[in-house]
N, C-alpha and C positions, 0 to 999 in steps of 0.2 A: 459325654466321655472327652469331646473336643475341648470342653472348658476346663475339665479335671486335668488333662494334659498340660495346660498352660498354667497350673498352680492354683486356679481357684477351687476353692470349698464348695462343692454342688449339691444342693438337697432337690429331693425329687418328690413332688406330690401327682397323685392321680385322679385329684378331683380337687374341686373350689374349697370344701370344706377342708381337707387335708392340707390344702397350702395355707389356709387362714391359721390352722393349728401350728403348722411349723412357723409361721410369721410371729407367733405370740411366745414360740419356746425358743427360737433362735434368732441372731442377730443376722438380718438379711440387708443387702445393700441394693441388689437389683432383681427384680421377678421378672421372669419370661413367662408369659401366660398365653397359652392357646385359647384363640376366640371360642372354641366349641369344647367344652368340659361336660364330662356326664351328669354333673347334678347342677351347674348354672352355667349361664353365657358369661363370656369373658368380660363382656362390660359390667355386668353386676360384680363381678368378682373385683374387678377394678375399682369400682365405685366405693365396696368395703375396705379395700386395702387403702384407699385414699384416705377414708373416713378415720380408720384405725392407725395407719402406718404412713402418714404423708412424707415422710422422709425416704420411703422406698421407692427408686428409680422403677420404672415398668415398660417392659418391650412385650407388644402384644403380637402374637403369631397368629396369622391367618392364611387359610388356603384359598380365601377369596379373590376372585379376580378385580371386583370393583374396589374403587378408592376408597379408603376409611381414614378420616381425618384424626391425626393425633391429639390435635386440641379438641375436638369434639368428643372423643374418647376418655380424655383427660389422661393420656399416656404419653410417656418421653417418644417414644418411636412405635411405628407400626411396621413389622416385618413379614414379608410375603413367604411362603413355604412354596418350595424347597430353598433352604438359604445355604450358601456355602459355607462351610467351616471357618475360613478366614473372614469372611463378613461378620460372623457373629461373634467370633473373638474380638473384631474392632470394634463393633457396637457396643459390646460388654465393656471393653477398655475405654469407649468414649463416656458411657453413663457414668462408670466410676470416677471418671476425672471431673466431672460434672458437679460432683458432690451431692448432697442432699437434695430431693425433689421440693423441701420445704424451705431451701435456702432462697 
């Protein structure tokens, strides 16, 4: 809702498989992925996105209090929940300005 209010077109998936289907049918620039998904873990989904859609920027959202290294997970940024709406807006803006992950 916060990102839509900023003018972004937002798609929502409730599982990793649904997210992959959306990526196949829509042009996506940034994926915000929860680490805990009902059908696969976030790391598995990230591996699949990187394999099929290397140009997509990825923000991994986690409720974990332990440090997760973005480089090890092959994501652009790791976000801790809860995240302030303003911080989410800024991170999405930064990811879009970086261009594609494949660049």
